[in-house]
Structure formats: C-alpha cells, structure tokens
C-alpha positions as CSV (number, residue, x, y, z in Angstrom):
1,X,0.0,0.0,0.0
2,X,1.2,3.4,-0.9
3,X,0.2,6.8,0.5
4,X,-0.4,9.5,-2.1
5,X,-1.8,13.0,-2.1
6,X,-5.3,14.1,-3.2
7,X,-3.7,16.2,-5.9
8,X,-1.7,13.3,-7.3
9,X,-2.3,11.7,-10.8
10,X,-2.6,8.0,-11.5
11,X,-2.5,6.7,-15.0
12,X,-3.8,3.2,-14.1
13,X,-7.5,2.6,-14.0
14,X,-8.9,2.6,-10.5
15,X,-11.8,1.6,-8.3
16,X,-12.3,4.1,-5.4
17,X,-14.2,4.3,-2.1
18,X,-14.3,7.1,0.4
19,X,-15.0,7.2,4.2
20,X,-13.8,7.6,7.7
21,X,-13.4,3.8,8.1
22,X,-13.1,4.4,11.9
23,X,-12.4,1.1,13.6
24,X,-12.2,-0.8,10.2
25,X,-15.1,-3.0,11.4
26,X,-17.0,-5.8,9.6
27,X,-19.2,-3.3,7.8
28,X,-16.0,-1.6,6.3
29,X,-14.7,-5.1,5.5
30,X,-17.7,-5.7,3.3
31,X,-17.0,-2.5,1.4
32,X,-13.3,-3.5,1.0
33,X,-14.2,-6.9,-0.2
34,X,-16.5,-5.4,-2.9
35,X,-13.7,-3.0,-3.8
36,X,-11.2,-5.8,-4.1
37,X,-13.6,-8.0,-6.2
38,X,-14.3,-5.3,-8.7
39,X,-10.6,-4.4,-8.9
40,X,-9.5,-8.0,-9.5
41,X,-12.2,-8.6,-12.1
42,X,-11.2,-5.4,-14.0
43,X,-7.5,-5.2,-13.2
44,X,-8.1,-1.9,-11.4
45,X,-6.0,-0.4,-8.6
46,X,-7.8,0.0,-5.3
47,X,-8.0,3.5,-3.7
48,X,-9.3,4.5,-0.4
49,X,-9.8,8.2,0.3
50,X,-10.1,8.8,4.1
51,X,-9.7,11.6,6.6
52,X,-6.5,12.0,8.5
53,X,-8.5,13.4,11.4
54,X,-12.2,12.6,11.9
55,X,-14.4,15.4,10.6
56,X,-16.1,15.6,14.0
57,X,-12.8,16.9,15.4
58,X,-12.8,19.7,12.9
59,X,-16.1,20.9,14.3
60,X,-15.1,20.1,17.9
61,X,-11.3,20.5,18.1
62,X,-11.3,20.0,21.9
63,X,-13.0,16.6,21.5
64,X,-10.4,14.1,22.9
65,X,-10.4,10.3,22.7
66,X,-13.1,10.1,20.1
67,X,-11.9,7.7,17.4
68,X,-11.6,3.9,17.5
69,X,-8.6,3.9,15.2
70,X,-6.4,7.0,14.8
71,X,-5.0,7.5,11.3
72,X,-1.7,5.5,11.9
73,X,-3.6,2.6,13.4
74,X,-6.2,2.7,10.6
75,X,-3.4,2.7,8.0
76,X,-1.9,-0.5,9.5
77,X,-5.3,-2.2,9.5
78,X,-5.8,-1.4,5.8
79,X,-2.4,-2.0,4.4
80,X,-3.2,-5.4,2.8
81,X,-6.7,-4.3,1.6
82,X,-5.9,-1.4,-0.8
83,X,-3.2,-0.2,-3.2
84,X,-3.3,3.5,-2.5
85,X,-4.5,5.4,0.6
86,X,-5.2,9.1,0.2
87,X,-5.4,10.9,3.6
88,X,-7.1,14.3,3.4
89,X,-7.6,17.0,5.9
90,X,-11.2,17.8,6.5
91,X,-11.4,21.6,6.4
92,X,-13.7,24.4,5.1
93,X,-12.6,23.9,1.5
94,X,-13.4,20.2,1.6
95,X,-16.7,20.8,3.5
96,X,-17.9,23.1,0.8
97,X,-16.9,20.8,-2.1
98,X,-19.9,19.8,-4.2
99,X,-20.4,16.1,-4.9
100,X,-20.0,16.5,-8.7
101,X,-16.8,18.5,-8.3
102,X,-15.5,15.8,-6.0
103,X,-16.3,13.0,-8.4
104,X,-14.9,14.9,-11.4
105,X,-11.6,15.2,-9.4
106,X,-11.5,11.4,-8.9
107,X,-12.1,10.7,-12.6
108,X,-9.5,13.3,-13.7
109,X,-6.8,12.6,-11.1
110,X,-7.2,8.9,-10.5
111,X,-8.7,7.6,-13.7
112,X,-11.6,6.3,-11.7
113,X,-13.8,3.7,-13.5
114,X,-15.8,2.5,-10.5
115,X,-16.9,4.1,-7.3
116,X,-18.0,2.0,-4.3
117,X,-20.3,3.6,-1.7
118,X,-21.5,2.3,1.7
119,X,-25.2,1.9,2.4
120,X,-25.4,5.3,4.2
121,X,-22.8,7.1,2.1
122,X,-23.1,10.9,1.6
123,X,-20.4,13.1,0.2
124,X,-20.0,16.8,-0.5
125,X,-21.4,20.0,0.9
126,X,-24.2,19.5,3.4
127,X,-23.9,15.7,2.7
128,X,-26.1,16.2,-0.4
129,X,-24.2,13.6,-2.4
130,X,-26.7,10.9,-1.8
131,X,-26.5,7.6,-3.7
132,X,-29.3,8.8,-6.0
133,X,-27.4,12.0,-6.9
134,X,-24.2,10.0,-7.3
135,X,-26.0,7.8,-9.8
136,X,-26.8,10.8,-12.0
137,X,-23.2,12.0,-11.7
138,X,-21.8,8.5,-12.6
139,X,-23.9,8.4,-15.8
140,X,-22.7,11.9,-16.7
141,X,-19.0,11.3,-16.1
142,X,-18.9,7.7,-17.3
143,X,-18.0,5.7,-14.3
144,X,-19.8,2.7,-12.6
145,X,-21.3,3.0,-9.2
146,X,-22.1,0.3,-6.6
147,X,-23.7,0.6,-3.1
148,X,-22.7,-2.0,-0.5
149,X,-25.5,-3.1,1.9
150,X,-24.8,-3.0,5.6
151,X,-23.6,-5.9,7.8
152,X,-26.1,-6.4,10.5
153,X,-25.5,-7.4,14.1
154,X,-28.6,-8.1,16.1
155,X,-30.8,-6.7,13.4
156,X,-29.0,-3.3,13.1
157,X,-26.1,-2.1,10.9
158,X,-22.7,-2.4,12.4
159,X,-21.2,1.1,13.0
160,X,-18.4,2.8,14.8
161,X,-20.9,4.4,17.1
162,X,-22.5,1.1,18.1
163,X,-19.0,-0.3,18.8
164,X,-18.2,2.6,21.1
165,X,-21.6,2.3,22.8
166,X,-20.9,-1.4,23.5
167,X,-17.5,-0.5,25.0
168,X,-19.1,2.3,27.0
169,X,-21.4,-0.2,28.6
170,X,-18.7,-2.8,29.3
171,X,-19.8,-5.2,26.5
172,X,-16.3,-5.8,25.3
173,X,-17.2,-9.1,23.7
174,X,-20.0,-7.4,21.7
175,X,-17.6,-4.8,20.4
176,X,-15.2,-7.6,19.3
177,X,-18.1,-9.3,17.4
178,X,-18.7,-6.2,15.4
179,X,-15.1,-5.4,14.8
180,X,-14.1,-8.9,13.8
181,X,-11.2,-8.7,16.3
182,X,-10.5,-7.6,19.8
183,X,-10.6,-3.9,20.4
184,X,-7.0,-2.8,21.2
185,X,-5.0,0.0,22.7
186,X,-1.5,0.5,21.4
187,X,1.3,2.8,22.5
188,X,4.8,3.3,23.9
189,X,5.5,2.2,27.5
190,X,6.2,5.2,29.6
191,X,7.3,5.7,33.2
192,X,4.4,5.8,35.6
193,X,4.3,6.3,39.4
194,X,5.4,2.6,39.9
195,X,2.6,2.1,42.5
196,X,1.9,-1.4,41.2
197,X,5.5,-2.5,41.8
198,X,5.2,-1.6,45.5
199,X,2.3,-4.0,46.0
200,X,3.6,-6.8,43.8
201,X,1.8,-6.0,40.6
202,X,4.2,-4.0,38.3
203,X,2.5,-2.5,35.3
204,X,3.4,-1.2,31.9
205,X,1.8,2.3,31.4
206,X,1.2,3.3,27.8
207,X,0.8,6.7,26.1
208,X,-2.0,6.8,23.6
209,X,-2.7,9.2,20.7
210,X,-4.8,12.2,21.9
211,X,-7.8,11.2,19.7
212,X,-7.8,7.4,20.6
213,X,-11.0,6.3,22.2
214,X,-10.5,4.9,25.7
215,X,-13.0,2.6,27.3
216,X,-14.6,3.3,30.7
217,X,-12.6,3.0,33.9
218,X,-12.2,-0.4,35.3
219,X,-10.3,-3.7,35.2
220,X,-10.2,-5.8,32.0
221,X,-8.9,-9.2,31.0
222,X,-6.5,-8.6,28.2
223,X,-3.8,-10.0,25.9
224,X,-0.6,-8.0,25.4
225,X,1.5,-8.3,22.2
226,X,5.2,-7.5,22.5
227,X,7.8,-8.4,19.8
228,X,5.4,-10.8,18.1
229,X,4.5,-12.8,21.3
230,X,1.2,-12.7,23.1
231,X,0.9,-12.6,26.9
232,X,-2.0,-12.8,29.4
233,X,-2.5,-9.6,31.2
234,X,-4.6,-7.5,33.6
235,X,-5.5,-4.1,32.3
236,X,-6.4,-1.2,34.5
237,X,-7.9,2.0,33.1
238,X,-8.3,4.5,35.8
239,X,-7.1,7.2,38.1
240,X,-5.8,5.0,41.0
241,X,-8.2,6.7,43.5
242,X,-7.1,4.5,46.4
243,X,-3.5,5.9,46.3
244,X,-3.9,9.3,44.5
245,X,-6.2,12.3,44.4
246,X,-4.8,13.7,41.2
247,X,-7.5,12.2,38.9
248,X,-4.9,11.6,36.2
249,X,-6.0,8.9,33.8
250,X,-3.7,6.0,33.2
251,X,-3.8,2.9,31.0
252,X,-1.6,0.2,32.5
253,X,-1.2,-3.5,32.1
254,X,0.2,-6.1,34.5
255,X,1.6,-8.8,32.3
256,X,1.3,-12.2,33.9
257,X,4.6,-14.2,34.2
258,X,6.7,-11.5,32.6
259,X,9.7,-9.8,34.2
260,X,11.5,-7.8,31.5
261,X,11.6,-4.0,31.2
262,X,9.3,-2.5,28.6
263,X,10.1,1.1,28.9
264,X,10.1,2.9,25.5
265,X,8.8,-0.2,23.8
266,X,5.6,-0.4,21.8
267,X,3.0,-2.8,23.0
268,X,-0.6,-3.6,21.9
269,X,-3.2,-4.4,24.5
270,X,-6.3,-6.4,23.3
271,X,-9.3,-6.2,25.5
272,X,-11.0,-9.5,26.0
273,X,-13.6,-8.9,28.8
274,X,-14.4,-6.3,31.4
275,X,-14.0,-7.7,35.0
276,X,-15.2,-4.8,37.1
277,X,-15.5,-1.0,37.5
278,X,-12.9,1.1,39.3
279,X,-13.3,0.9,43.1
280,X,-11.9,3.1,45.9
281,X,-10.5,0.9,48.7
282,X,-10.0,1.8,52.3
283,X,-6.3,0.8,52.2
284,X,-3.5,-0.9,50.3
285,X,-4.3,-4.3,51.8
286,X,-7.9,-4.3,50.5
287,X,-6.6,-3.2,47.1
288,X,-4.0,-6.0,47.0
289,X,-6.6,-8.6,48.0
290,X,-9.0,-7.4,45.2
291,X,-6.2,-7.4,42.6
292,X,-5.4,-11.0,43.6
293,X,-9.1,-11.9,43.1
294,X,-9.0,-10.1,39.8
295,X,-6.0,-12.0,38.7
296,X,-7.7,-15.4,39.4
297,X,-10.8,-14.4,37.5
298,X,-8.8,-13.0,34.6
299,X,-6.6,-16.2,34.4
300,X,-9.8,-18.3,34.2
301,X,-11.4,-16.0,31.6
302,X,-8.3,-15.9,29.4
303,X,-7.8,-19.7,29.7
304,X,-11.4,-20.2,28.3
305,X,-10.7,-17.7,25.6
306,X,-7.6,-19.5,24.5
307,X,-9.5,-22.8,24.4
308,X,-12.2,-21.3,22.2
C-alpha cells in the first residue's frame, strides 16, 4: 500500500471508495471486499480516500479520545486491503466541495472507473451527495457505481458508534463481534508512578494518541502483544483513586509471568472482557486482595478464551 496526495495523478484505471473507516469493522470489511472483487475482475488499482482526522474533530477541536482507530492505526489495519490510501484534511474547503466536483476530481486525477459507496454514504457539501445524486453524476461522467449493503449485528447495521456504545457499557465481547477482532490500545510504554510495583503487581503504562477512544474506567482481562509474542494480562484503566487524588487517567497492564523491562517499547493491548468497574478501597491491603481476586478471574477467563 502506498500513501499519495489528493492532488496526485494516477494513469492506471482505479476503483475508489471514500470514508472515515473508523475502527475498520466488519461493515467496512464488506466495502473493502467489494472494492477488491471489482478491482481484481477489471484489473483496477484499489484506492481509499479517508480523513486524516475525523471530521467531528474539525467541528469540535477539543474533543479528545473520540476515534476507535487514529490514522496511523487505521493505515496498518488497511495495508493489505488497498493499493493506495489518500489521507485528506477535513477543512472548510473540503466541507464546501460539491459532490459533482469531488467525483470529477476522482475521474480526472485517479482515472476512476468504478466508485463503491456504503449503504449510508453521503459526500460533499451538506452531505447532499446521496446515492441517487451520485447515480446521475456517474452516468454523466462515465463511471460505474455500486452501493454495498450493511452488515447487521442483532438486526441493526454495524457502525463505529455502536461499537463505542458497546464498550461504553462494558460489553467488550459485543464490540469484538462487530469489529471482527479484539478492540485494542497500542502505544509506547512510559514511566508511571510505579505504585503497582510496590504491591507486587508491576504495570506497563502506555501513552495513547490524543484522539484514541479509551473505554470506561475499570479492570479488564487482556492480551498484550510484544515483539510478536502474546501474553496474558490484567489491564487497568483509571485514576488509582485509592492511592492518589490527582484524577490523572492511566492505562496500565500487569503482564502475567513477565519480568522484562518494557520502557520505550511499543505494545498492543487487546481487551477480552471487562471484569469490574474502578473501586476506591480503604487501604492498600484491600486493594492487594482485590487485585489477587481479579488475577484469578482473569486467568480463568483468558484460559477459556484460548481454548475457544
């Protein structure tokens, strides 16, 4: 996969799709499968035009931790599915672009022969580029147009919003069903307060991108990937209220049966199941006892997950 600019020119004939693709979930997978099938049958190159930052962040710049997959993560998830990715900045110029002008650009710059749209696809100023309008534009500018139906989960279309709603309500397994994989948090291990080490549960604290969605506070059963190997882990997302009044959010994993230093290393944490919400304990001893109970429950949960 190659990253190119929106102003680039491609001589080869192409099939194109556009969208946020936040989370790259099963619904997006259906669009990508359609794009791939059309490209193979016609010997087209596959192009995805996506937003480097979610459009919602343009209208609400102070909105933090909103997206399931920031651009770098999204690019990795898509690298085997497309030939060219075109990241664009959503700004006033793009927001005011009319649907026909957008499609003409794709035909002129990328030799587009086929455009693939999702079931709820709208493009252009005021989102007035409905599928019906795009059909008229396709006829006028001589390219084919396909609309991909939604993938349903419990009778409703899979969407990034539904996945976040599931995670917001502790339904980690439901989110994984809609994603087609575990929801994950990935980042560089940074120095924390080393509180866990003092009570026998050292943790790896990770720094996340500012726009990465973070699930609710609590303890989770998780897998940690490091240097190609997977480890069982306890994940805590919280403010450590028993030992601190600072309300500083941390994302930290205690990796089971692991003793190496991970500082400045990149790790990926896959959420398997939520165990409990964050609790304020009366003292360290109560905290240690609960963590021990959490560890037992998490070991049992991950053992069953591995068997499945």
